[in-house]
C-alpha positions in Angstrom: -20.1 25.1 -3.4 -19.7 25.6 -6.8 -21.5 28.2 -9.2 -23.1 25.9 -11.9 -20.9 28.3 -14.3 -18.6 26.9 -13.5 -19.4 23.8 -13.3 -20.8 23.9 -16.7 -17.3 25.3 -17.6 -15.5 23.0 -17.2 -16.8 19.8 -19.0 -17.3 22.6 -21.9 -13.6 22.8 -21.8 -13.2 18.8 -21.9 -15.5 18.5 -24.7 -13.2 21.0 -26.5 -10.8 18.9 -25.5 -12.3 15.6 -27.2 -13.4 17.7 -30.7 -10.6 19.2 -30.5 -8.7 15.9 -30.2 -11.2 14.0 -32.4 -11.3 16.4 -35.2 -13.6 14.9 -38.2 -13.1 11.3 -36.7 -16.2 10.7 -34.9 -15.0 6.8 -34.6 -12.5 7.9 -32.3 -11.6 5.2 -29.1 -12.1 6.6 -25.4 -10.3 4.6 -22.4 -11.7 5.2 -19.0 -10.4 4.9 -15.9 -11.1 1.7 -15.6 -9.7 0.2 -19.5 -12.8 0.2 -21.1 -12.9 1.6 -24.7 -16.1 3.2 -25.5 -17.8 5.5 -28.4 -17.1 9.5 -28.8 -20.5 9.9 -27.6 -20.0 7.7 -24.3 -17.2 9.4 -23.9 -18.5 12.8 -23.7 -21.7 11.7 -21.7 -19.1 10.1 -18.9 -17.2 14.2 -18.5 -20.5 15.2 -18.1 -21.5 13.4 -15.5 -17.8 13.3 -13.5 -17.9 17.0 -13.7 -21.1 16.7 -12.3 -21.0 14.5 -9.3 -17.3 16.3 -8.7 -14.5 15.8 -10.2 -12.0 17.4 -11.8 -11.1 15.5 -15.5 -8.3 14.8 -17.5 -8.6 14.4 -21.5 -5.8 13.9 -23.3 -4.3 11.8 -27.1 -2.6 8.3 -26.5 -3.0 5.2 -27.7 -6.5 3.1 -27.3 -5.3 -0.7 -28.0 -3.0 0.0 -32.1 -5.6 2.8 -33.0 -4.5 7.1 -31.8 -7.3 8.1 -29.4 -8.3 9.8 -26.8 -7.8 8.5 -22.8 -9.6 10.5 -20.1 -9.3 11.1 -16.1 -10.7 11.9 -13.0 -9.8 12.7 -9.3 -11.1 14.7 -6.8 -11.5 17.6 -7.2 -11.0 19.0 -3.5 
């Protein structure tokens, strides 16, 4: 069983990756695994919810449509 501190560390690390990519840009697009494009705030919420649901998440810079953005993915932790 994963301790709450470990869970919190995983989503905090994911958030840090997002902020590193976004820098000061708040209107950067974020693409979810189902190809949905969401706002930065919705992306952060999705990452946190995914970690609490037991997923391992990945964050990377990439192209979202014709703009530089953030691409997130998740897979089962176990």
